[in-house]
N, C-alpha and C positions, 0 to 999 in steps of 0.2 A: 606136458607136451611141449616140445621145443620146436621153434620155427626153423625154417630152412636157412634164414639169413643170419643166425647167431654165430656161426663159425666164419662168416665172411670177414669180420673185423680182424680176427687173428691172422687170417691169411693175407689180408691187405697190408698189415703192419710188416710182414716179412717181405712182401713183393714190392711194395711202394706203388707208385702210380704207373710204372711201366709194365707191370704184370710179370716181370722177370724177377728171379731171386737175386738180391743184391749180394755181392761178394766183396770181401775185404781185399782180395788180391786183384789189383788192377794193373799188374806189371806185365801182362801178356806173356807170362812165362819167362821173363828176362830177369837177369841178376840186377841188383841195385846199381845205379849209375851207368847202366848199359843203354845209352840213349841214341846211339847212331842208328840211322835208318837201315832197314834190311833191303831196301830197294836202291840199287846202285845208281840208276839213271833217273831217279825221281825228280831231282831239282832241275835237271836239264829239260825234262819234259814239261814241268810246271812253267819254267821260263819261256819255253817255246809256245806253249798254249796261251800264256799271258800276252806275249808279243803278237801272236796271231789275233787274239781278241781285240787288242788295242788297234791293230791295223784295220780290221773289219769295221770297228766302230768309227774310226776316223774316215775311212773310205765312204761309209754310209752317210756320215754327216756332210762330207764334201759333195757327194752326189745329190743329196737333198738340197743343199745350197745351190748347186748349179741348176737343178730343175726349177727351183723357186725363182732364181734370177732370170732365167731364160723363158719361163712360162709365158709372160706377157708378150714377148716377141714371137713365140710360136703361135699364140692365139691371135695375133694381129693387132693387139692393143698398142696405141701410141703412148709414148712417155709424156705424161702430163706435167712433169716437174720442170 
């Protein structure tokens, strides 16, 4: 009498941890040394999004600093230094 889990080891060795069949072809259907991106404007969009992200982060830090520095004045505290 065989248990239900006996075939699981063989199946797992073929599929690995991901649960998908591993293939030797990882070229995405391309010829060797065909490395150029298929997306023409990809770098332009990546650079734009990176600049936007840096801008938003710097603006956020500036606004946090301004609120932190002016918070005592807004609340009516006197400078004790």
